C-alpha positions in Angstrom: -13.0 -145.1 -72.4 -15.1 -142.3 -73.5 -18.4 -142.9 -75.2 -18.4 -141.6 -78.8 -21.4 -139.8 -80.1 -23.1 -141.8 -82.8 -23.0 -140.1 -86.2 -26.0 -139.9 -88.4 -26.2 -142.7 -90.9 -28.6 -143.1 -93.7 -31.5 -145.4 -92.9 -31.6 -148.9 -94.5 -33.6 -149.0 -97.7 -36.1 -151.4 -96.2 -37.0 -148.9 -93.5 -37.4 -146.1 -96.0 -39.5 -148.3 -98.2 -41.7 -149.2 -95.2 -42.1 -145.5 -94.4 -43.0 -144.8 -98.0 -45.6 -147.6 -98.0 -47.1 -146.2 -94.8 -47.3 -142.7 -96.2 -49.0 -144.0 -99.4 -51.5 -146.0 -97.3 -52.3 -142.9 -95.2 -52.7 -140.7 -98.3 -55.0 -143.2 -100.0 -57.1 -143.3 -96.8 -57.4 -139.5 -96.8 -58.4 -139.6 -100.5 -61.1 -142.2 -99.7 -62.5 -139.8 -97.0 -62.4 -136.9 -99.5 -64.2 -139.0 -102.1 -66.9 -140.0 -99.6 -67.4 -136.4 -98.6 -67.5 -135.3 -102.2 -70.2 -137.8 -103.0 -72.2 -136.7 -100.0 -71.7 -133.0 -101.1 -73.1 -133.9 -104.5 -76.2 -135.5 -102.9 -76.7 -132.5 -100.7 -76.4 -130.2 -103.8 -79.1 -132.2 -105.6 -81.4 -132.3 -102.5 -80.9 -128.9 -100.8 -79.1 -126.8 -103.4 -75.8 -124.9 -103.7 -74.5 -123.2 -100.5 -77.1 -124.9 -98.3 -76.1 -125.8 -94.7 -75.6 -129.4 -95.6 -73.6 -128.6 -98.7 -71.3 -126.2 -96.8 -70.8 -128.8 -94.1 -69.4 -131.4 -96.5 -67.4 -128.7 -98.4 -65.8 -127.7 -95.0 -65.0 -131.3 -94.3 -63.2 -131.7 -97.7 -61.3 -128.5 -97.0 -60.2 -129.8 -93.6 -59.0 -133.1 -95.1 -57.0 -131.3 -97.9 -55.4 -128.9 -95.3 -54.1 -132.0 -93.5 -51.8 -132.8 -96.5 -48.2 -131.5 -96.0 -46.2 -130.5 -99.1 -42.5 -130.0 -98.8 -39.9 -128.4 -101.1 -38.4 -131.8 -101.8 -41.7 -133.0 -103.3 -41.8 -129.8 -105.4 -38.3 -130.4 -106.7 -39.3 -133.9 -107.8 -41.9 -132.3 -110.1 -39.9 -129.3 -111.0 -37.0 -131.2 -112.7 -39.2 -133.0 -115.2 -41.2 -129.9 -115.8 -38.0 -127.9 -116.5 -36.8 -130.6 -119.0 -40.2 -130.5 -120.7 -40.2 -126.7 -120.9 -36.7 -126.7 -122.3 -37.8 -129.1 -125.0 -41.0 -127.2 -125.6 -39.2 -123.9 -126.0 -36.8 -125.3 -128.7 -39.6 -126.8 -130.9 -41.8 -125.2 -133.4 -44.8 -125.6 -131.2 -43.7 -122.7 -129.0 -43.5 -120.4 -132.0 -47.0 -121.4 -133.2 -48.6 -120.8 -129.8 -47.0 -117.5 -129.1 -47.1 -116.1 -132.6 
């Protein structure tokens, strides 16, 4: 008997939900770090001024944390569909003619 190659099957919903929960927890942890750095950057601004060494250090830390986020086309499409619907509604109302008149 030959061994058949296993075909790709969609993952169970529970596994996908667990992955989503983990991604959400990771994102919230990153935002907490960003909030902490932003708070420290504000204190450095008040004490040392804009573009001081301390201020730049915290700003670089915030930049590094934000660069760690990964955006994909799939996430963009989730936003683009409602935006397209809204734009279509907006273009057919009187509001568009009042703004662009």
